[in-house]
C-alpha positions in Angstrom: 87.6 90.0 98.0 86.1 91.5 95.3 84.9 89.0 92.8 84.0 91.3 90.5 87.3 92.8 90.2 89.3 89.4 89.9 86.7 89.1 86.3 87.7 92.4 85.6 91.1 91.8 86.2 90.7 88.1 83.2 88.3 90.1 80.7 90.4 93.1 80.7 92.9 94.0 83.1 93.5 97.8 82.9 89.6 98.6 84.9 90.0 96.3 87.1 93.7 98.0 88.2 91.4 102.1 88.5 92.0 102.5 91.5 95.4 102.5 91.8 97.9 105.5 89.8 97.8 106.8 86.4 101.3 105.3 86.1 100.0 101.6 87.0 96.9 101.4 84.7 98.6 102.8 81.6 101.4 99.9 82.0 98.5 97.5 82.8 97.3 98.5 79.3 100.2 98.6 77.7 101.1 94.9 79.1 97.7 94.3 77.4 98.0 95.4 73.9 101.6 93.6 74.3 99.4 91.0 74.8 96.5 89.8 77.0 98.8 87.4 79.1 100.9 89.9 80.8 98.4 92.3 81.0 96.4 90.6 83.0 99.1 88.3 85.1 100.4 92.2 85.9 96.8 93.1 87.0 96.5 90.1 89.1 99.3 91.1 90.5 99.0 94.1 91.4 95.0 93.0 92.9 96.6 90.4 95.4 99.5 93.3 96.6 97.0 95.7 97.8 94.9 92.5 99.7 98.6 91.6 101.0 98.7 95.4 102.1 95.4 95.7 103.2 96.0 92.4 105.9 98.6 93.6 107.2 
């Protein structure tokens, strides 16, 4: 588990998903502009999904 990505997901959500596709980064940025909570929740969801795929 990379603690830096979790911290970025809370502070600056689009920066935590930069290893994903451009659409994911833009969606995270848009959600963050609409409100911090939706952007942070989506970034955390994407990190959890990536970790779940890595275990499988």
